[in-house]
C-alpha positions as a Markdown table, in Angstrom:
| # | Residue | x | y | z |
|---|---|---|---|---|
| 1 | Met | -15.3 | 58.6 | 78.7 |
| 2 | Lys | -16.1 | 58.5 | 75.0 |
| 3 | Arg | -17.3 | 55.1 | 74.0 |
| 4 | Thr | -15.9 | 53.8 | 70.7 |
| 5 | Thr | -17.9 | 51.7 | 68.4 |
| 6 | Pro | -16.2 | 48.3 | 67.6 |
| 7 | Ile | -15.6 | 47.5 | 63.9 |
| 8 | Leu | -17.9 | 44.6 | 63.1 |
| 9 | Ile | -16.7 | 41.9 | 60.7 |
| 10 | Pro | -19.3 | 39.4 | 59.7 |
| 11 | Ile | -18.8 | 35.9 | 61.2 |
| 12 | Leu | -20.3 | 32.9 | 59.6 |
| 13 | Ile | -21.5 | 29.8 | 61.4 |
| 14 | Val | -22.2 | 27.4 | 58.6 |
| 15 | Val | -24.7 | 24.6 | 58.7 |
| 16 | Val | -24.6 | 22.6 | 55.5 |
| 17 | Phe | -27.4 | 20.2 | 54.7 |
| 18 | Leu | -26.5 | 17.3 | 52.4 |
| 19 | Thr | -29.3 | 15.3 | 50.7 |
| 20 | Ala | -29.4 | 12.3 | 52.8 |
| 21 | Gln | -31.9 | 10.1 | 54.6 |
| 22 | Ile | -32.5 | 11.1 | 58.2 |
| 23 | Ala | -31.5 | 8.4 | 60.6 |
| 24 | Val | -33.6 | 8.1 | 63.8 |
| 25 | Ala | -32.0 | 7.0 | 67.1 |
| 26 | Ala | -34.9 | 5.2 | 68.7 |
| 27 | Arg | -32.9 | 4.3 | 71.8 |
| 28 | Ala | -32.9 | 6.4 | 74.9 |
| 29 | Val | -29.9 | 8.7 | 74.8 |
| 30 | Glu | -27.2 | 7.4 | 77.2 |
| 31 | Pro | -26.5 | 10.0 | 79.9 |
| 32 | Ser | -22.9 | 11.2 | 79.4 |
| 33 | Leu | -23.2 | 14.1 | 81.8 |
| 34 | Ile | -21.7 | 12.4 | 84.9 |
| 35 | Ser | -18.7 | 11.0 | 83.1 |
| 36 | Arg | -17.9 | 14.3 | 81.4 |
| 37 | Leu | -18.1 | 16.3 | 84.7 |
| 38 | Val | -16.0 | 13.8 | 86.5 |
| 39 | Leu | -13.4 | 13.8 | 83.7 |
| 40 | Leu | -13.2 | 17.6 | 83.7 |
| 41 | Ala | -13.0 | 17.7 | 87.5 |
| 42 | Ser | -10.2 | 15.2 | 87.5 |
| 43 | Lys | -8.0 | 17.6 | 85.4 |
| 44 | Asp | -5.9 | 20.3 | 86.7 |
| 45 | Glu | -7.8 | 23.5 | 85.9 |
| 46 | Arg | -4.7 | 24.8 | 84.1 |
| 47 | Arg | -5.0 | 21.8 | 81.7 |
| 48 | Leu | -8.5 | 22.4 | 80.6 |
| 49 | Asn | -8.6 | 23.6 | 77.0 |
| 50 | Ala | -10.7 | 26.3 | 75.5 |
| 51 | Leu | -13.4 | 23.9 | 74.5 |
| 52 | Asp | -13.6 | 22.3 | 78.0 |
| 53 | Lys | -14.1 | 25.7 | 79.5 |
| 54 | Ala | -16.7 | 26.8 | 76.9 |
| 55 | Tyr | -18.6 | 23.6 | 77.6 |
| 56 | Leu | -18.6 | 24.3 | 81.3 |
| 57 | Asp | -19.9 | 27.8 | 80.7 |
| 58 | Ala | -22.7 | 26.5 | 78.5 |
| 59 | Tyr | -23.5 | 23.8 | 80.9 |
| 60 | Thr | -23.6 | 26.3 | 83.8 |
| 61 | Ile | -26.2 | 28.4 | 81.9 |
| 62 | Leu | -28.3 | 25.4 | 80.8 |
| 63 | Arg | -28.5 | 23.7 | 84.2 |
| 64 | Asp | -30.2 | 26.6 | 85.9 |
| 65 | Glu | -33.7 | 28.1 | 85.7 |
| 66 | Asn | -33.2 | 31.2 | 83.7 |
| 67 | Pro | -34.5 | 32.8 | 80.4 |
| 68 | Cys | -31.5 | 31.5 | 78.4 |
| 69 | Ser | -31.9 | 27.9 | 79.6 |
| 70 | Arg | -35.6 | 28.0 | 78.9 |
| 71 | Leu | -35.0 | 29.2 | 75.3 |
| 72 | Phe | -33.1 | 26.0 | 74.6 |
| 73 | Gly | -35.6 | 23.7 | 76.4 |
| 74 | Gly | -34.1 | 23.8 | 79.9 |
| 75 | Pro | -31.5 | 21.4 | 81.5 |
| 76 | Ala | -32.6 | 18.6 | 79.1 |
| 77 | Ala | -30.7 | 20.5 | 76.4 |
| 78 | Ile | -27.5 | 19.6 | 78.1 |
| 79 | Glu | -27.8 | 16.2 | 76.4 |
| 80 | Ala | -27.7 | 17.9 | 73.0 |
| 81 | Leu | -24.7 | 20.0 | 74.2 |
| 82 | Asn | -22.9 | 16.9 | 75.2 |
| 83 | Glu | -23.4 | 15.3 | 71.8 |
| 84 | Leu | -22.3 | 18.4 | 70.0 |
| 85 | Val | -19.1 | 18.8 | 72.0 |
| 86 | Met | -18.2 | 15.2 | 71.5 |
| 87 | Lys | -18.8 | 15.5 | 67.8 |
| 88 | Leu | -16.7 | 18.7 | 67.3 |
| 89 | Arg | -13.4 | 18.2 | 65.5 |
| 90 | Pro | -10.7 | 20.8 | 64.7 |
| 91 | Ala | -10.4 | 22.1 | 61.2 |
| 92 | Tyr | -8.7 | 24.9 | 59.3 |
| 93 | Leu | -11.3 | 27.0 | 57.4 |
| 94 | Asp | -11.8 | 30.5 | 56.3 |
| 95 | Arg | -11.4 | 32.8 | 59.3 |
| 96 | Gln | -14.9 | 34.2 | 58.8 |
| 97 | Ile | -16.2 | 30.7 | 59.7 |
| 98 | Ala | -16.4 | 29.7 | 63.4 |
| 99 | Val | -18.1 | 26.3 | 63.3 |
| 100 | Arg | -19.4 | 24.2 | 60.4 |
| 101 | Met | -21.9 | 21.3 | 60.7 |
| 102 | Ser | -22.8 | 19.1 | 57.7 |
| 103 | Gly | -23.8 | 15.7 | 56.6 |
| 104 | Glu | -26.5 | 13.2 | 57.5 |
| 105 | Ile | -28.8 | 14.1 | 60.3 |
| 106 | Thr | -29.6 | 11.8 | 63.2 |
| 107 | Met | -32.6 | 12.5 | 65.4 |
| 108 | Phe | -32.3 | 11.7 | 69.2 |
| 109 | Arg | -35.1 | 11.4 | 71.7 |
| 110 | Asn | -34.7 | 10.8 | 75.4 |
| 111 | Ala | -37.2 | 8.2 | 76.4 |
| 112 | Ser | -37.3 | 9.5 | 80.0 |
| 113 | Asn | -38.2 | 13.1 | 79.5 |
| 114 | Gly | -39.3 | 13.2 | 75.8 |
| 115 | Phe | -36.7 | 15.8 | 74.9 |
| 116 | Ser | -35.5 | 15.4 | 71.3 |
| 117 | Phe | -32.8 | 17.0 | 69.2 |
| 118 | Arg | -30.9 | 16.4 | 66.0 |
| 119 | Met | -27.2 | 15.9 | 65.3 |
| 120 | Phe | -25.2 | 16.3 | 62.1 |
| 121 | Glu | -22.8 | 13.7 | 60.9 |
| 122 | Lys | -19.9 | 16.2 | 60.9 |
| 123 | Ala | -19.2 | 19.2 | 63.2 |
| 124 | Glu | -16.0 | 21.2 | 62.7 |
| 125 | Ile | -14.6 | 24.0 | 64.8 |
| 126 | Asn | -12.3 | 26.4 | 63.0 |
| 127 | Met | -8.8 | 26.7 | 64.5 |
| 128 | Ser | -8.3 | 29.9 | 62.5 |
| 129 | Gly | -11.6 | 31.5 | 63.5 |
| 130 | Ser | -13.0 | 33.5 | 66.4 |
| 131 | Phe | -13.2 | 30.6 | 68.8 |
| 132 | Tyr | -9.4 | 30.4 | 69.0 |
| 133 | Arg | -7.9 | 33.4 | 67.3 |
| 134 | Ser | -7.6 | 37.0 | 68.5 |
| 135 | Asn | -7.1 | 40.3 | 66.6 |
| 136 | Thr | -3.9 | 42.3 | 66.9 |
| 137 | Pro | -3.6 | 46.1 | 66.8 |
| 138 | Ser | -2.1 | 45.8 | 63.3 |
| 139 | Glu | -4.4 | 43.1 | 62.0 |
| 140 | Arg | -8.2 | 43.0 | 62.7 |
| 141 | Arg | -9.3 | 40.2 | 60.5 |
| 142 | Ile | -11.0 | 37.9 | 63.0 |
| 143 | Pro | -14.7 | 38.8 | 63.3 |
| 144 | Leu | -16.5 | 39.7 | 66.5 |
| 145 | Val | -19.3 | 37.5 | 67.7 |
| 146 | Ala | -22.2 | 39.9 | 68.3 |
| 147 | Asp | -20.2 | 42.5 | 70.2 |
| 148 | Phe | -17.9 | 40.1 | 71.9 |
| 149 | Gln | -14.2 | 40.1 | 71.0 |
| 150 | Pro | -12.9 | 36.9 | 69.4 |
| 151 | Asn | -11.0 | 34.3 | 71.5 |
| 152 | Thr | -12.8 | 35.2 | 74.7 |
| 153 | Arg | -14.9 | 33.1 | 77.1 |
| 154 | Gln | -18.0 | 35.1 | 76.1 |
| 155 | Thr | -17.4 | 34.5 | 72.4 |
| 156 | Arg | -16.8 | 30.8 | 72.8 |
| 157 | Val | -19.9 | 30.1 | 74.9 |
| 158 | Ala | -22.0 | 32.2 | 72.5 |
| 159 | Leu | -20.7 | 30.1 | 69.6 |
| 160 | Leu | -21.7 | 26.9 | 71.3 |
| 161 | Leu | -25.1 | 28.2 | 72.1 |
| 162 | His | -25.6 | 29.3 | 68.5 |
| 163 | Glu | -24.8 | 25.8 | 67.3 |
| 164 | Leu | -27.1 | 24.3 | 70.0 |
| 165 | Gly | -29.8 | 26.5 | 68.5 |
| 166 | His | -29.6 | 24.6 | 65.3 |
| 167 | Leu | -30.1 | 21.3 | 67.1 |
| 168 | Val | -33.1 | 21.9 | 69.4 |
| 169 | Arg | -36.6 | 23.0 | 68.8 |
| 170 | Gly | -38.1 | 26.2 | 70.3 |
| 171 | Ala | -41.5 | 26.6 | 72.0 |
| 172 | Asp | -43.2 | 26.7 | 68.6 |
| 173 | Lys | -41.8 | 23.2 | 67.8 |
| 174 | Lys | -39.6 | 24.6 | 65.0 |
| 175 | Trp | -35.8 | 24.6 | 65.1 |
| 176 | Leu | -34.8 | 27.3 | 67.4 |
| 177 | Leu | -32.5 | 29.0 | 64.9 |
| 178 | Thr | -33.3 | 29.1 | 61.2 |
| 179 | Asp | -30.8 | 27.5 | 58.9 |
| 180 | Asp | -28.2 | 30.0 | 57.9 |
| 181 | Gly | -26.0 | 27.9 | 55.5 |
| 182 | Asn | -23.6 | 30.3 | 53.7 |
| 183 | Asp | -25.8 | 33.3 | 54.5 |
| 184 | Ile | -23.6 | 35.6 | 56.5 |
| 185 | Glu | -26.4 | 38.1 | 57.3 |
| 186 | Arg | -28.7 | 35.3 | 58.6 |
| 187 | Ser | -25.9 | 33.8 | 60.6 |
| 188 | Met | -25.2 | 37.2 | 62.3 |
| 189 | Lys | -28.9 | 37.6 | 63.1 |
| 190 | Asn | -29.0 | 34.2 | 64.6 |
| 191 | Thr | -26.0 | 35.0 | 66.8 |
| 192 | Asp | -27.5 | 38.3 | 67.8 |
| 193 | Tyr | -30.7 | 36.6 | 68.8 |
| 194 | Val | -28.9 | 34.1 | 71.0 |
| 195 | Val | -26.7 | 36.8 | 72.6 |
| 196 | Asp | -29.7 | 39.2 | 73.2 |
| 197 | Ala | -31.6 | 36.4 | 74.9 |
| 198 | Cys | -28.6 | 35.1 | 76.9 |
| 199 | Arg | -26.3 | 38.1 | 77.6 |
| 200 | Asp | -26.9 | 38.2 | 81.3 |
| 201 | Glu | -26.3 | 34.5 | 81.7 |
| 202 | Ile | -23.2 | 34.6 | 79.5 |
| 203 | Glu | -21.7 | 37.4 | 81.5 |
| 204 | Tyr | -22.5 | 35.6 | 84.8 |
| 205 | Ala | -21.2 | 32.2 | 83.8 |
| 206 | Thr | -17.9 | 33.6 | 82.3 |
| 207 | Arg | -17.1 | 35.3 | 85.6 |
| 208 | Met | -17.2 | 32.0 | 87.5 |
| 209 | Thr | -14.2 | 29.9 | 88.2 |
| 210 | Val | -14.1 | 26.2 | 87.1 |
| 211 | Ala | -14.3 | 25.2 | 90.8 |
| 212 | Gln | -17.5 | 27.2 | 91.3 |
| 213 | Gln | -19.0 | 25.7 | 88.2 |
| 214 | Leu | -18.3 | 22.2 | 89.2 |
| 215 | Glu | -19.0 | 22.4 | 92.9 |
| 216 | Glu | -22.8 | 22.0 | 92.8 |
| 217 | Pro | -23.1 | 19.3 | 90.1 |
| 218 | Leu | -20.3 | 17.1 | 91.5 |
| 219 | Thr | -22.0 | 17.2 | 94.9 |
| 220 | Thr | -25.2 | 16.0 | 93.2 |
| 221 | Val | -23.2 | 13.3 | 91.4 |
| 222 | Ala | -21.7 | 12.1 | 94.7 |
| 223 | Gln | -25.1 | 11.9 | 96.3 |
| 224 | Ile | -26.5 | 9.8 | 93.4 |
| 225 | Ala | -23.5 | 7.5 | 93.6 |
| 226 | Thr | -24.0 | 6.8 | 97.3 |
| 227 | Gln | -27.7 | 6.0 | 96.9 |
| 228 | Pro | -28.6 | 2.3 | 97.5 |
């Protein structure tokens, strides 16, 4: 079978830095993992929205020992993922933009494990972009994410992981992804870097059902809850 090459339309994931004093959260970050998992488990799977499912896919990748999880700092990075997802708000932007973060930066540090990350004052997810919108045969204006089609589980988790890469440090203590601002080429390279490192984990997580993704963590939560 002849393999066709997909038409690549640049996608832009914007991180805008405003001139502002950086605030530091000296407190230990409150763990929100248990409450979030219990909340998602309490919903009918059919009522989970696209962001809920993308969160579970990213969580499933980060919680395990694998190359993608290690890239972001291991399971400790779930704390940054939680903050990001809670911060995200819907917006209507240019369809080339998937997610936009901007504003004052707050630094977080977990006093228990020493993991630190930053968070922007504002995080917007584009309702007109590749997280939610698909292309049609007659109109192909929504960009691919790496080589993933828009509005798919693979694309949505890749976008969350891209954003996470702007919030956490790599092994060299620098931000995992370089700032891409309005630089489409840099944004695409950042996305390609994440997908190249995480493709196997993305494919594996997005083949799982919600029940499979929640089974192990909720068992752990129940065990913790019954401890004296």
